[in-house]
C-alpha positions as CSV (number, residue, x, y, z in Angstrom):
1,M,0.2,-0.2,-0.3
2,V,1.4,3.3,-1.0
3,R,2.0,5.8,1.8
4,R,0.5,9.2,1.6
5,G,2.5,12.4,1.2
6,R,5.7,10.8,-0.3
7,D,6.6,8.8,-3.2
8,F,6.3,5.0,-4.1
9,D,9.4,3.2,-3.6
10,E,10.9,-0.4,-3.1
11,D,10.2,-0.2,1.0
12,D,6.3,0.0,0.3
13,I,6.5,-3.7,-1.3
14,R,6.0,-6.6,1.3
15,I,7.7,-9.7,0.3
16,R,5.9,-12.7,1.9
17,A,7.5,-15.8,2.5
18,N,6.8,-18.9,0.3
19,P,4.3,-20.7,2.4
20,R,5.8,-24.0,0.6
21,G,9.3,-23.0,1.6
22,S,11.4,-20.1,0.4
23,R,13.0,-22.7,-1.7
24,P,11.4,-25.6,-3.8
25,R,12.8,-28.9,-2.6
26,S,13.9,-30.7,-5.8
27,R,13.1,-34.4,-6.4
28,L,16.4,-35.1,-7.9
29,R,18.9,-36.9,-5.7
30,P,22.6,-37.1,-6.4
31,G,23.9,-39.9,-8.5
32,H,27.0,-40.5,-6.3
33,E,28.9,-41.4,-9.1
34,D,31.8,-40.8,-7.4
35,A,31.1,-43.4,-4.3
36,A,33.5,-46.1,-3.7
37,D,32.2,-49.8,-3.4
38,A,32.6,-51.7,-0.2
39,M,31.9,-54.8,1.6
40,V,30.0,-54.6,5.1
41,V,31.9,-56.9,7.5
42,A,30.3,-55.7,10.9
43,V,27.2,-53.9,12.4
44,D,26.9,-52.4,15.5
45,R,24.1,-50.1,16.7
46,G,23.8,-48.2,13.3
47,R,27.2,-48.2,12.3
48,Y,28.4,-50.2,9.8
49,T,32.1,-51.2,9.5
50,C,33.0,-51.3,5.5
51,L,35.9,-52.8,3.9
52,V,37.0,-50.4,1.1
53,S,39.4,-51.3,-1.4
54,D,41.5,-48.6,-3.4
55,R,45.0,-48.0,-4.9
56,D,46.6,-48.1,-1.5
57,G,45.3,-51.4,-0.2
58,E,42.2,-52.4,1.9
59,H,41.1,-50.6,4.8
60,E,38.1,-50.3,7.2
61,V,35.8,-47.3,7.2
62,V,32.9,-46.7,9.7
63,A,29.6,-45.2,8.0
64,M,26.0,-44.8,9.0
65,K,22.9,-45.6,6.6
66,A,22.0,-42.2,4.5
67,R,18.6,-41.0,4.7
68,E,17.5,-41.7,1.1
69,L,17.7,-45.3,2.0
70,G,14.9,-45.0,4.0
71,R,14.0,-48.4,5.9
72,K,16.1,-50.4,3.6
73,G,18.2,-52.6,5.7
74,V,21.8,-53.1,5.7
75,V,23.3,-56.4,7.0
76,I,26.8,-58.1,7.0
77,G,27.9,-59.3,3.7
78,D,26.0,-56.6,1.7
79,R,27.9,-54.8,-1.4
80,V,27.5,-51.1,-0.7
81,S,28.6,-47.6,-2.1
82,L,30.0,-45.0,0.2
83,V,30.5,-41.6,0.0
84,G,31.8,-38.9,2.8
85,D,35.2,-39.3,4.7
86,L,36.6,-42.6,3.4
87,R,40.1,-42.5,5.3
88,G,39.1,-44.3,7.8
89,G,40.3,-43.9,11.4
90,P,38.4,-43.1,14.7
91,D,37.1,-39.6,13.7
92,A,36.2,-40.5,10.1
93,L,32.5,-41.2,9.1
94,A,31.0,-42.1,5.5
95,R,27.4,-42.3,4.6
96,V,26.0,-45.7,2.9
97,V,24.3,-44.3,-0.2
98,R,23.3,-47.4,-2.1
99,V,23.0,-51.1,-1.4
100,H,23.7,-53.4,-4.4
101,P,21.5,-56.6,-5.1
102,R,22.1,-59.5,-3.2
103,S,22.6,-62.8,-4.8
104,H,21.8,-64.7,-1.6
105,V,19.7,-63.7,1.7
106,L,20.0,-65.9,4.7
107,R,16.5,-65.4,6.8
108,R,15.1,-66.8,10.2
109,T,12.3,-65.6,12.4
110,A,12.1,-65.8,16.4
111,D,9.9,-68.7,15.8
112,D,7.6,-70.3,13.4
113,T,4.4,-68.1,14.1
114,D,6.6,-64.8,13.9
115,P,5.8,-62.8,10.7
116,V,8.7,-60.7,11.2
117,E,11.8,-62.0,9.4
118,R,15.5,-61.4,10.2
119,V,18.2,-61.1,7.8
120,I,21.3,-62.7,9.0
121,V,23.6,-62.3,6.1
122,A,23.6,-61.3,2.5
123,N,25.5,-62.7,-0.6
124,A,27.1,-65.7,1.4
125,D,27.9,-69.0,-0.6
126,Q,27.5,-71.8,2.1
127,L,26.1,-72.3,5.6
128,V,28.4,-74.1,7.9
129,I,26.0,-75.7,10.7
130,V,28.6,-76.5,13.8
131,T,27.2,-79.4,16.0
132,A,29.0,-80.5,18.9
133,L,28.8,-84.4,19.4
134,A,28.8,-83.9,23.1
135,D,28.8,-81.0,25.9
136,P,26.5,-79.8,24.6
137,P,24.6,-82.7,23.1
138,P,23.4,-82.7,19.2
139,R,20.0,-81.5,18.3
140,P,19.0,-82.9,15.0
141,R,15.9,-80.9,14.5
142,M,18.0,-77.8,14.9
143,I,20.4,-79.0,12.0
144,D,17.1,-79.9,10.1
145,R,15.9,-76.3,10.4
146,C,19.3,-74.8,9.2
147,L,19.1,-77.4,6.3
148,V,15.9,-76.0,5.3
149,A,16.7,-72.5,5.5
150,A,20.0,-73.0,3.6
151,Y,18.1,-74.7,0.7
152,D,15.6,-71.9,0.8
153,A,18.2,-69.4,0.7
154,G,20.3,-71.1,-2.2
155,L,23.2,-71.7,-0.1
156,T,25.5,-74.8,0.0
157,P,25.0,-76.5,3.6
158,V,28.1,-78.2,5.3
159,L,27.6,-80.2,8.4
160,C,30.6,-79.5,10.7
161,L,30.6,-82.0,14.0
162,T,33.1,-80.7,16.6
163,K,34.2,-82.9,19.7
164,A,34.8,-86.0,18.2
165,D,36.9,-86.9,21.0
166,L,34.0,-86.9,23.3
167,A,31.3,-89.0,21.3
168,D,31.2,-91.3,18.1
169,P,30.3,-89.3,15.2
170,A,28.9,-92.5,13.2
171,P,25.2,-92.4,14.3
172,L,24.9,-88.5,13.3
173,L,26.7,-89.1,10.0
174,A,24.7,-91.7,9.0
175,A,21.4,-89.7,9.6
176,Y,22.5,-87.2,7.1
177,E,24.5,-89.2,4.6
178,P,21.3,-89.8,2.3
179,L,21.1,-86.1,1.9
180,G,24.7,-85.5,0.4
181,V,25.6,-82.9,2.6
182,T,29.2,-82.5,2.9
183,S,30.3,-83.4,6.6
184,I,33.6,-82.3,8.7
185,V,34.5,-84.0,11.6
186,T,36.9,-82.4,14.2
187,T,38.2,-83.3,17.3
188,S,38.8,-80.9,20.6
189,L,39.3,-77.4,19.0
190,A,41.1,-76.4,21.8
191,A,44.2,-78.8,20.7
192,E,46.6,-77.3,18.3
193,S,46.9,-80.7,17.0
194,S,43.3,-80.9,15.7
195,D,43.5,-81.4,11.9
196,L,41.2,-78.5,10.2
197,R,42.5,-79.2,6.7
198,P,39.4,-80.5,5.5
199,L,37.5,-77.6,6.7
200,R,40.0,-75.0,5.4
201,E,39.3,-76.7,1.8
202,V,35.8,-76.6,2.1
203,L,36.1,-72.8,3.1
204,A,38.8,-71.8,0.7
205,G,37.4,-69.1,-1.9
206,R,33.8,-68.7,-0.5
207,I,31.9,-66.9,1.7
208,S,30.6,-69.1,4.8
209,V,28.2,-68.4,7.3
210,M,28.4,-70.3,10.9
211,V,25.6,-71.0,12.8
212,G,25.1,-73.4,15.6
213,H,24.0,-73.2,19.5
214,S,26.0,-71.6,22.1
215,G,28.8,-73.8,23.3
216,V,29.2,-75.6,20.2
217,G,32.5,-74.4,19.6
218,K,32.0,-71.8,16.6
219,S,34.2,-68.8,18.1
220,T,36.9,-71.3,19.1
221,L,36.8,-72.8,15.5
222,V,36.9,-69.0,14.2
223,N,40.1,-68.3,16.2
224,R,41.9,-71.4,14.7
225,L,40.8,-70.4,11.2
226,V,41.8,-66.6,11.7
227,P,44.5,-66.6,14.2
228,D,44.0,-62.7,14.9
229,A,40.0,-63.0,15.2
230,D,40.2,-62.6,19.0
231,R,36.7,-64.0,19.4
232,T,35.4,-64.4,22.9
233,I,35.1,-68.1,24.1
234,G,32.6,-69.5,26.4
235,R,31.9,-72.7,28.5
236,V,28.8,-74.7,28.6
237,N,26.8,-74.7,31.9
238,D,27.3,-77.8,34.2
239,V,23.6,-78.0,35.1
240,T,21.6,-76.8,32.1
241,G,23.9,-78.5,29.5
242,R,23.8,-75.2,27.2
243,G,26.6,-72.5,26.3
244,R,26.7,-69.0,27.1
245,H,26.3,-66.4,24.3
246,T,29.6,-65.2,24.0
247,S,29.5,-63.6,20.5
248,S,27.1,-60.9,20.8
249,S,27.1,-59.8,17.1
250,A,27.8,-61.3,14.1
251,V,31.3,-60.2,12.0
252,A,32.8,-61.4,8.8
253,L,36.5,-62.3,9.1
254,R,38.7,-62.6,5.8
255,L,40.6,-66.2,5.8
256,P,44.4,-65.9,5.4
257,D,45.3,-68.4,2.5
258,Y,46.2,-71.6,3.3
259,A,49.4,-73.2,1.4
260,P,49.1,-76.9,1.8
261,A,52.9,-78.4,2.3
262,E,54.2,-80.9,0.2
263,G,53.8,-84.6,0.8
264,G,50.1,-84.1,2.4
265,H,51.4,-82.8,5.9
266,S,50.2,-79.7,7.6
267,G,50.6,-76.5,5.7
268,Q,51.3,-73.0,7.2
269,W,49.3,-69.9,7.3
270,V,50.5,-66.9,4.7
271,Q,49.7,-63.4,4.9
272,P,46.2,-62.4,3.3
273,I,46.5,-60.7,0.2
274,L,44.2,-57.7,-0.9
275,V,42.6,-58.9,-3.9
276,D,42.4,-62.7,-4.5
277,D,44.1,-63.6,-7.6
278,D,43.3,-67.1,-7.5
279,P,39.7,-67.7,-6.1
280,Q,40.5,-71.1,-4.6
281,L,42.4,-69.2,-2.1
282,G,41.2,-67.0,1.0
283,G,37.7,-66.4,1.2
284,W,35.4,-65.4,4.1
285,V,34.2,-66.8,7.2
286,I,31.0,-65.0,9.1
287,D,30.7,-66.0,13.0
288,T,27.2,-65.5,14.3
289,P,25.9,-65.2,17.9
290,G,24.6,-68.5,19.2
291,V,21.2,-69.2,18.4
292,R,18.6,-71.6,20.5
293,S,16.2,-71.6,17.8
294,F,15.8,-71.1,14.0
295,G,12.3,-70.0,12.8
296,L,11.0,-71.0,9.4
297,A,7.8,-68.9,9.4
298,H,9.2,-67.4,5.9
299,V,9.5,-70.7,4.6
300,G,6.9,-72.6,2.3
301,P,6.0,-76.5,2.8
302,D,7.4,-76.9,-0.7
303,S,10.8,-75.3,0.4
304,V,10.6,-77.9,3.6
305,I,10.3,-80.8,1.5
306,A,12.8,-79.8,-0.8
307,A,15.2,-80.1,2.2
308,F,14.8,-83.9,2.5
309,P,15.8,-85.2,-0.9
310,D,15.9,-88.8,0.7
311,L,12.1,-88.4,1.1
312,T,11.1,-86.5,-1.9
313,E,10.5,-89.4,-4.1
314,V,8.5,-90.9,-1.3
315,I,6.2,-88.1,-0.9
316,A,5.8,-87.9,-4.8
317,N,3.7,-91.2,-4.4
318,C,1.2,-89.3,-1.6
319,P,-2.4,-88.7,-2.8
320,R,-3.3,-85.2,-3.9
321,G,-3.5,-82.8,-0.9
322,C,-1.6,-84.9,1.6
323,T,-0.6,-83.1,4.7
324,H,1.9,-85.9,5.5
325,A,1.2,-85.7,8.9
326,A,1.2,-88.8,11.3
327,D,-2.7,-89.0,11.0
328,A,-2.8,-88.1,7.0
329,P,-4.4,-91.2,5.3
330,D,-2.7,-93.4,2.8
331,C,0.5,-91.1,3.2
332,A,3.3,-92.8,1.5
333,L,5.8,-92.0,4.4
334,D,3.9,-94.4,6.5
335,A,4.3,-97.4,3.9
336,W,8.1,-96.5,3.5
337,L,8.6,-97.0,7.2
338,A,7.1,-100.2,7.2
339,S,9.4,-101.3,4.4
340,F,12.2,-101.5,6.8
341,A,12.9,-104.3,9.2
342,P,12.0,-103.7,12.8
343,E,14.5,-102.9,15.1
344,S,16.9,-102.3,12.3
345,P,19.5,-99.1,12.4
346,E,17.9,-98.0,9.0
347,R,14.6,-98.0,10.2
348,A,15.8,-96.0,13.4
349,V,17.6,-93.5,10.8
350,A,14.2,-93.4,8.7
351,V,11.9,-92.9,11.7
352,A,14.1,-89.8,12.8
353,R,13.9,-88.5,9.3
354,V,10.1,-88.9,8.9
355,D,9.5,-87.3,12.2
356,S,11.4,-84.4,11.7
357,V,10.0,-83.4,8.3
358,R,6.4,-83.8,9.8
359,R,7.0,-81.6,13.0
360,L,8.6,-79.0,10.5
361,L,5.6,-79.1,8.2
362,A,3.0,-79.1,11.4
363,A,4.8,-76.0,12.5
364,L,3.9,-74.2,9.4
365,S,0.5,-75.4,9.4
366,E,0.1,-74.0,12.9
367,K,1.4,-70.6,11.3
368,D,-1.2,-70.7,8.8
369,R,-4.0,-71.4,10.8
370,G,-2.9,-68.8,13.0
371,D,-3.1,-66.1,10.3
């Protein structure tokens, strides 16, 4: 409004602020073409330790997730892109601006009715199921659950039996021999004389995830495989027979190259190289905290059956719509069990296998009824 008695000038114009903001927000996001690729090797309370490789070698960088990623999760094994301070060190902090597509994802739930999936690790090649033959005793049903999760995720399962000096591994090996799963048997891991060459050969050039109960010897095994890992080791409770959770978080560790000596004798560790020229050397091992349960709420019945190839052909003869439960009429599993001689070792193994698949299918059916 022009004031009376004076000329109009710029002071008479009132500029109102833009109600939507004085500066329109652009929908364009930076492309981060100069972002550095890295691998997530540890996660701790919203901070991600990433391994960056550049012309000067490899070094670790701590990063946080960028806001543009939203709720997208970042887990160990993820290939990511980083921007910001990539020097590393205690005062440096970068940002994770991109998570690359995952080749494999290993998941589990708290139980078979929990709808919330928890991603354990991404981009792994194989799942090493560590089981003690004694102290604590083996739990075949837990092994079966891990096998189902491995097959569902597209990982190659490996069964690693520890403490063979305390119990005979033959019965457990016989139970899983029909599956064709690679099995490794070790004695007391605390003894430096225990031979880990078969396991090292299986792990060479692969990204392997180790899972198992607390107290089965995972951390001890990792300390033997990676001399400078320094993972905390616990002991088994004498009353409950269960181990304590000594590893509080998962961590990915670079396996040093193993050079076998001539004549088949023990080889020696050599310094890890920055980039594997030979894919058969080196590799990664991911140590995870001990678990007491392995929920499979995210797995369908077909994936459960696929984890039991010794029973797949038998189940194919079941009538349409068969639930394969113990009370299911004309279930081919019952006829298959009847074909074994009573009290025979083969029948005992077969009964355990059928009981395991039926328990897993029953747990999933309970989840579906709850939904």
